[in-house]
C-alpha positions in Angstrom: 0.0 0.0 0.0 1.4 3.4 -1.1 0.8 6.1 1.5 2.8 8.8 -0.4 0.6 11.8 -1.1 0.0 12.6 -4.7 1.4 16.0 -5.7 -0.2 17.7 -8.7 1.9 20.3 -10.5 0.1 23.0 -12.5 0.9 23.4 -16.1 1.1 27.1 -15.3 4.3 26.7 -13.3 7.1 28.5 -15.1 10.3 30.5 -15.0 10.1 34.3 -15.0 12.8 36.9 -15.4 12.6 40.0 -13.2 15.3 42.7 -13.0 17.7 40.3 -14.8 17.2 37.5 -12.3 15.4 34.2 -13.1 12.8 32.8 -10.7 10.9 29.6 -10.7 7.2 29.9 -10.1 5.9 26.6 -8.8 2.2 26.0 -8.4 1.0 22.7 -6.9 -1.6 21.0 -4.8 -2.2 17.7 -3.1 -4.2 15.3 -5.2 -7.2 15.2 -2.9 -7.2 19.0 -2.4 -8.7 21.7 -4.6 -6.7 24.7 -3.5 -3.3 25.5 -4.9 0.0 26.3 -3.2 2.4 29.0 -4.6 6.2 28.9 -4.3 8.8 31.2 -5.8 12.4 29.9 -5.9 15.3 32.3 -6.6 18.6 31.5 -8.4 20.2 30.4 -5.1 17.4 27.8 -4.7 15.8 29.8 -1.8 12.1 29.0 -1.6 9.4 31.5 -0.7 6.0 29.8 0.0 2.8 31.8 0.4 0.9 31.1 3.6 -2.5 31.4 1.8 -3.6 29.0 -0.8 -5.4 29.9 -4.1 -8.7 28.7 -5.5 -7.1 28.3 -9.0 -3.7 27.9 -10.4 -4.2 30.9 -12.6 -4.9 33.1 -9.5 -1.7 31.8 -7.9 0.3 32.6 -11.0 -1.1 36.1 -11.2 -0.3 36.7 -7.6 3.4 35.6 -8.1 3.8 37.8 -11.1 2.3 40.8 -9.4 4.4 40.4 -6.3 7.6 39.8 -8.2 7.1 42.9 -10.3 5.8 45.2 -7.6 8.4 44.2 -4.9 11.3 43.7 -7.3 13.7 40.8 -7.6 15.9 41.8 -4.7 13.0 41.2 -2.2 13.0 37.6 -3.2 16.7 37.0 -3.3 18.6 34.8 -0.8 20.3 36.9 1.8 17.7 39.6 1.6 14.9 40.0 4.2 12.1 37.7 3.1 9.0 39.4 1.7 5.7 39.3 3.6 3.6 36.9 1.7 -0.2 37.0 1.7 
């Protein structure tokens, strides 16, 4: 019997370049859940995960893009103070 949770990755997960830096936007959910989790990973592999979940993967993607552009890349870089995530 396999007790491993099933992780569903969104097809909307992607890389984005902001201020010359590349970030991974990862959007995923557990197989039995309907809400999506949002994670942004910087070039140093530092992960920023939102506390709130999203009703759709599209709303998660839009939030990541908005926050990266409004706060700027440096706010998400390793060694910088982590951003406050909604």
